[in-house]
C-alpha positions in Angstrom: 0.3 -0.1 -0.1 2.9 2.7 0.6 5.3 1.1 -2.3 3.3 2.4 -5.0 5.3 0.6 -8.4 3.2 -1.1 -10.4 4.7 -4.7 -8.6 3.9 -3.9 -5.6 0.5 -2.5 -6.9 0.0 -6.3 -8.0 1.2 -8.1 -5.1 -0.9 -6.6 -2.8 -4.0 -7.1 -5.3 -3.4 -11.0 -4.9 -3.6 -10.3 -1.0 -6.8 -8.5 -0.7 -10.0 -8.2 -2.9 -12.5 -4.8 -2.7 -16.1 -5.1 -2.4 -17.0 -5.2 -5.8 -14.7 -5.3 -8.6 -15.5 -4.9 -12.8 -16.7 -7.5 -15.0 -14.2 -7.4 -17.8 -16.3 -8.7 -20.4 -19.8 -6.9 -19.8 -17.9 -3.8 -17.2 -20.7 -4.5 -14.7 -20.4 -4.7 -11.1 -19.5 -8.3 -9.2 -19.8 -9.1 -6.0 -16.1 -10.6 -4.1 -16.6 -9.4 -0.8 -19.8 -8.3 -0.9 -22.8 -10.2 -1.6 -25.0 -7.4 -2.3 -25.8 -3.8 -2.3 -28.2 -1.0 -2.3 -27.7 2.6 -3.7 -29.4 5.7 -2.1 -32.3 7.3 -4.3 -29.7 10.4 -3.9 -26.1 8.4 -5.4 -25.0 9.3 -1.6 -25.6 6.2 0.7 -24.3 2.3 0.0 -25.2 -0.3 1.8 -22.8 -3.4 1.2 -23.4 -6.9 3.0 -20.9 -8.6 3.6 -20.1 -12.4 2.8 -20.0 -14.1 6.0 -18.3 -17.3 4.9 -15.4 -14.9 3.7 -12.4 -15.5 5.8 -9.5 -14.4 6.6 -6.6 -16.6 5.5 -6.0 -17.2 9.8 -9.5 -18.7 9.1 -11.0 -15.6 10.9 -14.1 -13.7 9.6 -13.9 -10.7 7.6 -16.4 -8.2 8.8 -17.1 -4.7 9.1 -14.9 -3.7 11.3 -12.0 -4.8 9.1 -13.2 -2.3 6.7 -13.6 1.0 9.1 -10.2 -0.2 10.3 -9.2 0.0 6.4 -10.4 3.3 5.7 -9.0 4.3 9.6 -5.4 3.7 8.2 -5.6 5.2 4.6 -7.3 8.6 6.5 -4.4 8.5 9.0 -1.7 11.5 8.0 1.0 9.7 9.3 0.7 6.8 6.5 2.2 7.1 3.4 -1.0 6.6 1.8 -2.2 10.0 0.0 -3.2 8.0 -3.1 -5.8 6.1 -2.0 -7.4 9.1 0.2 -8.1 10.4 -2.8 -11.5 8.3 -2.9 -11.9 8.1 0.9 -11.5 11.6 1.2 -15.0 12.0 -0.3 -16.9 9.9 2.1 -17.5 10.3 5.7 -16.4 7.1 8.1 -17.6 3.8 7.2 -20.5 2.4 9.5 -20.5 -0.9 10.5 -24.9 -1.0 10.7 -24.0 -4.7 12.3 -21.0 -7.4 12.2 -21.5 -7.9 7.9 -23.7 -5.1 7.1 -21.3 -2.3 5.8 -22.4 1.3 5.2 -20.7 4.0 3.4 -22.3 8.1 2.9 -20.5 10.6 0.2 -20.2 13.9 0.7 -20.9 14.9 -2.1 -22.0 13.5 -5.8 -19.2 12.8 -7.6 -19.5 10.3 -10.6 -16.6 7.8 -9.3 -18.9 7.1 -5.7 -20.2 4.3 -6.1 -16.8 2.7 -7.9 -14.9 4.1 -5.3 -17.0 3.0 -2.1 -17.0 -0.8 -4.0 -13.4 -0.7 -4.3 -13.2 -0.6 -0.3 -10.3 -3.3 0.6 -10.5 -5.0 4.1 -7.1 -4.8 6.3 -7.4 -7.7 9.5 -7.5 -5.5 12.5 -7.2 -8.6 14.4 -3.7 -8.3 13.2 -2.8 -4.9 12.4 -3.8 -2.9 14.5 -1.2 -1.0 16.8 1.5 -1.5 14.1 3.2 1.0 12.0 2.1 1.0 8.6 4.9 2.7 7.1 7.1 -0.3 8.1 4.4 -3.2 7.0 6.5 -4.6 4.1 4.5 -8.2 3.9 1.6 -9.4 5.1 1.0 -12.2 6.9 -2.8 -12.4 7.0 -4.8 -11.9 4.0 -8.0 -11.9 2.5 -7.1 -12.8 -1.1 -5.9 -15.6 -2.8 -2.4 -15.5 -1.7 0.0 -14.7 1.3 3.5 -13.5 1.5 6.2 -16.0 2.9 9.5 -14.7 2.0 10.0 -11.4 1.6 14.0 -10.8 0.5 14.4 -7.0 -0.2 15.4 -6.2 -3.8 16.0 -9.7 -4.9 12.4 -11.2 -5.3 9.0 -12.0 -2.9 7.7 -15.7 -2.5 3.5 -15.9 -2.5 2.1 -19.3 -1.1 -1.3 -19.6 -2.5 -3.8 -20.5 0.5 -5.4 -23.7 0.2 -9.1 -22.6 1.9 -9.6 -19.6 0.5 -12.6 -18.4 0.9 -12.8 -16.4 -2.7 -12.6 -20.1 -4.2 -16.0 -20.6 -3.9 -17.2 -17.8 -6.2 -18.1 -18.4 -10.1 -16.3 -15.6 -10.5 -13.3 -17.2 -9.6 -13.3 -20.1 -11.5 -10.5 -21.3 -13.0 -8.1 -18.5 -12.1 -5.3 -18.8 -9.4 -3.9 -22.1 -10.5 -0.4 -21.7 -9.2 0.4 -22.6 -5.7 3.7 -20.6 -5.1 4.6 -17.0 -7.1 7.9 -15.8 -7.0 8.2 -12.4 -8.5 12.4 -11.3 -9.2 13.6 -8.3 -9.0 16.4 -7.4 -10.8 17.5 -3.7 -12.1 20.0 -4.8 -15.1 18.0 -6.3 -17.7 20.0 -7.5 -20.0 21.6 -9.9 -16.3 17.7 -10.5 -16.5 17.3 -11.9 -19.8 20.3 -14.4 -18.9 18.9 -15.4 -16.1 15.4 -16.0 -17.7 17.2 -17.8 -20.8 18.7 -20.4 -17.4 15.5 -21.2 -16.7 15.0 -19.1 -13.6 12.2 -17.2 -14.6 9.0 -18.5 -16.1 8.1 -14.9 -17.6 10.0 -12.0 -18.8 8.4 -9.1 -20.3 10.5 -7.2 -21.9 10.1 -3.4 -21.9 13.4 -2.7 -23.6 13.0 -2.7 -27.2 17.0 -3.0 -27.9 16.5 -6.5 -26.3 13.2 -7.2 -28.1 14.7 -6.4 -31.7 18.4 -7.6 -30.7 18.4 -10.0 -28.1 15.3 -12.5 -28.5 16.7 -14.5 -31.6 18.1 -17.1 -29.7 18.8 -20.8 -30.2 15.6 -22.0 -27.6 13.3 -19.0 -29.2 14.0 -20.7 -32.5 13.6 -24.4 -30.9 10.2 -23.2 -29.5 11.3 -24.3 -26.2 10.5 -20.0 -24.9 8.0 -18.5 -26.7 7.7 -15.2 -28.1 4.9 -13.0 -28.1 3.7 -9.4 -28.8 0.2 -9.4 -26.8 -2.5 -6.4 -28.1 -6.1 -6.4 -26.5 -7.6 -3.2 -24.9 -5.9 -2.6 -22.2 -5.9 1.2 -21.8 -2.4 2.5 -21.6 -0.8 5.4 -20.6 2.2 7.8 -20.9 5.2 7.9 -20.3 7.2 11.0 -19.4 9.8 12.9 -17.5 8.1 14.0 -14.8 9.2 18.3 -14.0 9.3 19.2 -10.1 7.3 22.7 -10.5 8.0 23.2 -6.5 11.6 24.4 -8.1 11.8 27.8 -9.2 13.4 27.7 -11.9 10.8 25.5 -13.7 8.3 27.4 -12.7 8.9 29.9 -16.1 6.6 27.8 -18.9 10.1 28.9 -20.9 11.9 26.4 -19.7 9.7 24.1 -20.0 9.0 24.2 -23.8 13.0 24.7 -24.1 13.5 21.3 -22.1 10.7 19.3 -24.6 12.1 21.2 -27.8 15.6 19.8 -26.8 14.4 16.0 -26.6 15.6 14.3 -29.7 12.9 12.1 -29.7 12.7 10.9 -33.5 16.8 9.8 -33.3 15.8 7.7 -30.1 13.2 5.7 -31.6 14.7 5.2 -34.8 18.5 4.8 -33.2 18.1 2.9 -29.9 14.1 2.0 -30.3 14.1 0.4 -33.7 11.0 2.3 -34.5 9.2 0.5 -32.1 7.2 3.2 -30.3 4.4 5.7 -31.0 5.8 9.4 -30.2 3.4 10.8 -27.6 1.2 14.6 -27.4 -1.5 13.4 -25.1 -1.4 12.8 -21.7 -4.3 10.4 -22.5 -3.2 8.9 -25.2 -5.5 5.8 -25.4 -8.7 7.9 -25.7 -7.4 8.7 -29.4 -7.2 6.4 -32.4 -3.7 5.2 -33.2 -2.5 6.6 -29.9 -2.2 10.0 -30.8 -4.3 13.4 -30.3 -5.1 14.8 -33.8 -5.4 18.3 -33.1 -2.1 19.0 -31.4 1.2 18.4 -33.3 3.8 16.0 -32.0 6.6 17.8 -30.4 9.9 18.2 -32.4 13.6 18.0 -31.7 14.5 22.1 -32.2 17.4 23.5 -30.5 16.9 26.7 -32.3 13.5 27.7 -31.4 14.7 25.9 -27.2 17.2 29.1 -27.3 15.4 31.0 -27.8 13.0 30.4 -25.5 15.8 30.2 -22.8 16.9 33.5 -23.8 13.6 35.4 -23.6 13.1 33.2 -20.0 16.4 35.6 -18.7 19.1 32.9 -19.5 22.3 33.9 -21.4 25.5 32.0 -22.2 28.5 32.8 -20.2 32.0 33.5 -21.2 32.6 29.7 -19.7 29.6 28.3 -22.1 27.1 27.9 -19.4 23.8 29.0 -19.8 23.4 31.0 -16.4 20.2 33.9 -15.1 21.1 36.7 -12.9 24.8 34.5 -12.5 23.6 31.1 -12.0 24.1 28.5 -14.0 20.9 26.8 -14.9 21.4 22.6 -13.6 19.4 19.7 -14.0 20.1 16.6 -12.2 17.6 13.6 -14.3 16.2 10.7 -10.9 16.5 7.4 -12.4 17.5 3.1 -10.9 17.8 2.6 -14.4 21.4 0.2 -15.6 20.6 1.9 -19.3 21.2 5.3 -19.6 21.7 5.6 -23.5 18.3 8.2 -23.8 19.4 10.2 -20.9 23.0 10.7 -22.2 21.8 11.7 -25.7 19.2 14.0 -24.1 22.3 15.2 -21.8 24.3 16.1 -24.2 21.6 18.0 -26.4 21.2 20.3 -23.0 24.7 20.5 -23.2 24.9 21.8 -26.0 23.2 24.7 -25.2 24.9 25.8 -21.9 22.5 23.2 -19.4 24.3 21.7 -16.9 22.6 18.2 -17.0 23.4 15.3 -14.6 22.2 12.1 -13.6 21.6 11.0 -10.4 21.5 6.2 -10.2 20.3 5.4 -7.1 18.6 2.0 -5.6 14.6 2.0 -6.1 14.5 2.2 -2.3 15.8 5.0 -2.1 14.2 6.9 -5.1 10.6 6.2 -3.6 11.9 8.3 -0.3 13.0 10.9 -2.7 9.7 11.0 -4.8 7.6 11.1 -1.7 9.6 14.4 -0.5 9.8 15.9 -4.1 13.1 15.8 -4.2 14.2 15.4 -7.3 14.5 17.5 -10.5 12.9 15.3 -13.4 12.1 11.7 -13.0 11.1 9.6 -16.2 8.2 7.9 -15.0 5.6 5.4 -16.9 2.2 6.2 -15.8 -0.8 3.3 -16.6 -4.4 3.6 -16.9 -7.7 3.1 -16.1 -11.1 2.0 -18.1 -12.7 5.0 -15.7 -10.4 7.9 -16.1 -10.1 10.0 -13.2 -7.4 13.0 -13.2 -8.3 14.4 -9.9 -4.7 12.2 -8.4 -2.6 13.2 -10.8 -3.1 16.4 -11.4 -5.2 18.7 -9.1 -4.2 21.7 -6.2 -4.8 19.5 -3.5 -2.7 16.8 -4.5 0.4 18.9 -5.2 2.1 19.3 -1.7 0.5 15.8 0.0 3.5 13.8 1.0 3.5 10.3 -1.6 1.0 11.8 -4.3 0.4 11.4 -7.9 0.6 14.1 -8.6 4.2 14.3 -8.7 5.2 17.8 -10.7 3.1 19.0 -8.0 0.3 20.9 -10.6 -1.1 23.8 -9.8 -3.6 25.1 -11.9 -6.7 27.3 -11.7 -8.0 25.6 -15.1 -7.0 22.0 -14.8 -8.9 21.9 -11.0 -11.7 24.0 -12.9 -12.1 20.6 -15.3 -11.4 17.6 -12.7 -14.4 19.6 -10.4 -16.3 19.5 -13.7 -15.2 15.8 -13.7 -16.2 15.4 -10.7 -19.8 15.7 -11.2 -20.3 14.6 -15.6 -22.0 10.7 -15.5 -22.8 10.6 -19.0 -19.5 8.8 -21.1 -19.4 11.0 -24.3 -19.1 14.3 -22.4 -16.7 13.2 -19.9 -14.4 11.9 -22.9 -14.6 15.5 -24.3 -13.7 17.1 -21.2 -10.7 14.3 -20.9 -9.7 15.8 -24.3 -10.3 19.4 -22.7 -8.2 19.0 -20.4 -5.5 16.7 -22.7 -5.1 20.3 -24.1 -4.9 21.8 -21.1 -1.4 19.9 -19.7 -0.1 19.8 -22.9 -0.3 23.8 -22.8 1.1 23.8 -19.3 3.6 21.2 -19.9 3.9 19.5 -16.4 5.9 16.1 -18.5 8.1 16.1 -21.4 6.3 13.5 -23.0 7.9 10.9 -24.1 6.5 7.7 -26.0 4.1 4.5 -25.9 4.4 1.2 -27.0 0.7 -0.6 -28.2 1.6 -4.4 -27.2 2.9 -6.0 -24.9 6.5 -8.0 -25.6 6.8 -11.0 -23.2 9.1 -13.9 -23.3 8.0 -17.3 -22.1 9.2 -21.3 -21.6 6.8 -23.0 -23.0 5.1 -25.2 -20.4 2.1 -22.7 -19.6 -2.1 -22.7 -20.2 -3.8 -20.0 -21.0 -7.3 -19.1 -22.4 -7.8 -18.1 -25.9 -7.3 -14.4 -24.5 -3.7 -14.6 -22.9 -3.9 -11.3 -21.1 -7.7 -11.3 -20.9 -9.5 -8.5 -22.5 -7.6 -5.4 -20.5 -4.9 -7.1 -18.7 -0.9 -7.1 -19.5 1.6 -9.7 -17.9 0.0 -8.8 -14.4 -2.6 -11.3 -15.9 -0.9 -14.6 -15.8 -0.5 -15.6 -12.0 -4.8 -14.7 -12.7 -5.6 -16.8 -15.1 -2.5 -19.1 -16.8 -1.6 -22.6 -15.5 1.2 -24.7 -15.1 0.6 -27.0 -18.1 2.3 -30.6 -16.9 1.9 -32.8 -20.0 3.4 -29.6 -22.0 6.5 -29.1 -19.7 7.3 -32.8 -19.2 7.1 -33.1 -23.6 9.6 -29.7 -23.4 12.0 -31.5 -21.2 12.5 -34.4 -23.2 12.5 -32.5 -26.2 15.7 -30.3 -24.8 17.0 -33.6 -24.0 17.4 -34.4 -26.8 17.8 -31.0 -28.5 14.5 -31.5 -31.0 12.3 -29.5 -32.0 9.1 -28.7 -29.9 
């Protein structure tokens, strides 16, 4: 709950369920911890009847008090749970009508009120009460199909399937969660990770680096079909990649400086030389609402160092005798915070920044330190890839109220009256067509104020996996990516045995 990277969120989702989820086919609410619910006529009060057979992994019943404990834990400002507070802050403290009945009352009308209430999770009060939530790195008691049994920081997390998981009784979960154990390994060096995967230590390896996909996935084990190389396309919502610019720092508060930084990024060359034209260059903060992931009403920013130099000059910067850009005697210094081992993109960008006199450098740190730095907004620029949801709710990423909250998703610190106005109108709008139109308006406004230097996006999930698994017709489901593997796939013992025999004989499989 505190570490918000995508893998941590995936692991958390395997351990805890909400009251209600959205069916991936019909897009209708499906009860998980809740067996039924009622919504008041004014759409402000939501009453959920809990499944009485739902148990924690230690056999204790899941009760309304566990949901209230979750609410209190998330809303406690001592905890680094700002992101989760956005939805919960719209509600009064939940009320336990009885042991298995929970009532939530919204403070105001909001288009997401039902889904925000439905997304409420339970935490085991009997197990966690009195503990420092910020220091919990694994949960021994869970409500979901898995529990963490071993956690080696920066190495791996091992989960074990809960043998008596209550959710196995639900039709919604038929055919899901088929693995007895799940091990998530963490390796910052992607080349080393690939070699480790080829050696059999990983079962599946998603590829996020175009160079690896283009040049390093043509080897004998793929040719012989021991390892499957696959690009998977579905209707997964896709967000954007970009450099978050820390607007809390004075040097970035001039729009002309941010515009210049965008113009000094040669994305076209990077896509051609480093990424083998596998990516779409972005001009949108919500690319998946447009055909082809490109906003047709805005140009795609191109590399233009001359225009960038003019903007920096108009912002008051001059080139000193030493060739450095300075303003009021102070050089323009920029640092990139990163945990990446592949620095080719950053190094190319830094070369172009230095050509116009910007003193640019890289801070290469481990993920734990980066998380602490981001939580306290101690950085200049940070390369981040944002996911996206089927229900667009930009409040947490861009509303002014989130800019100075510790550990929020408003990384750049956006504080813009027009952005706030659009978000406030969005809160009340329930018509999908009108909401999409307003998201487009918000997209245009964000393009104007440029809190990020937009990068690129792929239209597919690239993955390698050992050929010993079964999976449904849509391997990642309708909306998923590699996080669907522990949910929908299964170990095929017959295929695994045949694979082993083929490898021993050196034959094609």
